[in-house]
C-alpha positions in Angstrom: 131.1 16.1 120.8 130.4 16.3 117.1 127.1 17.8 117.7 128.8 20.3 119.8 131.3 21.2 117.2 128.3 21.4 114.5 126.4 23.8 116.7 129.5 26.0 117.2 130.3 25.9 113.5 126.7 26.9 112.8 126.9 29.8 115.4 130.1 31.0 114.0 128.6 31.0 110.5 125.6 32.9 111.8 127.6 35.5 113.6 129.7 35.9 110.5 126.6 36.5 108.3 125.2 38.8 111.0 128.6 40.9 111.0 128.5 40.8 107.2 124.7 42.3 107.4 125.7 44.9 109.8 128.6 46.1 107.6 126.3 46.3 104.7 123.9 48.4 106.7 126.7 50.7 107.8 127.7 51.3 104.2 124.2 51.8 103.0 123.5 54.2 105.9 126.7 56.2 105.2 125.5 56.4 101.6 122.1 57.7 102.5 123.6 60.3 104.8 126.1 61.4 102.2 123.5 61.7 99.4 122.0 65.1 99.0 118.6 65.6 97.4 118.4 68.4 95.0 114.9 70.1 94.4 114.3 71.3 90.9 111.9 74.2 91.4 112.5 75.6 87.9 109.1 74.4 86.6 107.4 75.9 89.8 109.1 79.1 89.2 107.8 79.5 85.6 104.3 78.7 86.9 104.4 81.1 89.8 105.6 83.8 87.2 102.7 83.2 84.9 100.3 83.2 87.7 101.9 86.4 89.0 101.4 88.0 85.6 97.8 86.9 85.4 97.1 88.3 88.9 98.6 91.6 88.0 96.4 91.9 84.8 93.4 91.0 87.0 94.3 93.6 89.5 94.5 96.3 86.8 91.3 95.4 85.3 89.8 95.7 88.8 91.4 99.0 89.6 90.1 100.3 86.1 86.6 99.2 86.9 86.6 100.8 90.3 87.9 104.0 89.0 85.1 104.2 86.2 82.5 103.2 88.8 83.7 105.8 91.2 83.5 108.5 88.3 80.0 107.4 87.5 78.9 107.6 91.0 80.4 111.0 91.5 78.4 112.1 88.4 75.2 110.5 89.0 72.3 112.5 90.1 69.3 110.9 91.5 66.8 113.2 89.7 67.5 115.9 87.1 67.6 119.3 88.1 64.8 120.5 85.8 62.5 117.8 87.3 63.1 119.0 90.8 62.4 122.7 89.8 59.1 121.6 88.0 58.1 119.5 91.1 58.6 122.4 93.5 56.7 124.9 91.2 53.9 122.5 91.0 53.8 122.0 94.8 53.8 125.8 95.3 51.1 126.4 92.7 48.9 123.6 94.3 49.4 125.0 97.8 48.5 128.7 96.4 45.3 127.3 94.7 44.3 125.3 97.7 44.8 128.4 100.0 42.7 130.6 97.5 40.0 128.0 97.4 39.8 127.9 101.2 39.9 131.5 101.9 37.3 132.6 99.2 
């Protein structure tokens, strides 16, 4: 009978320990669910603001380059006007000379 009493006492102790563990887990679970995590994004905001300023500067630079490039393209001439006139006059004189030589 003593062994049975020892086993019963041991089981009662184990059950009490188990119940205490469950109570501790319940308290921890309640604390975890009650805890709210706050995110500090102030550092990220400052980094993003600096990046936005840099991007705005780059955008302005690109827009100025594009406007200068477009202005240069609009003003560009492939050949100067005087060179085209001289070429046409030379071609006409050559044709006239050849036709005069052929019909003589």
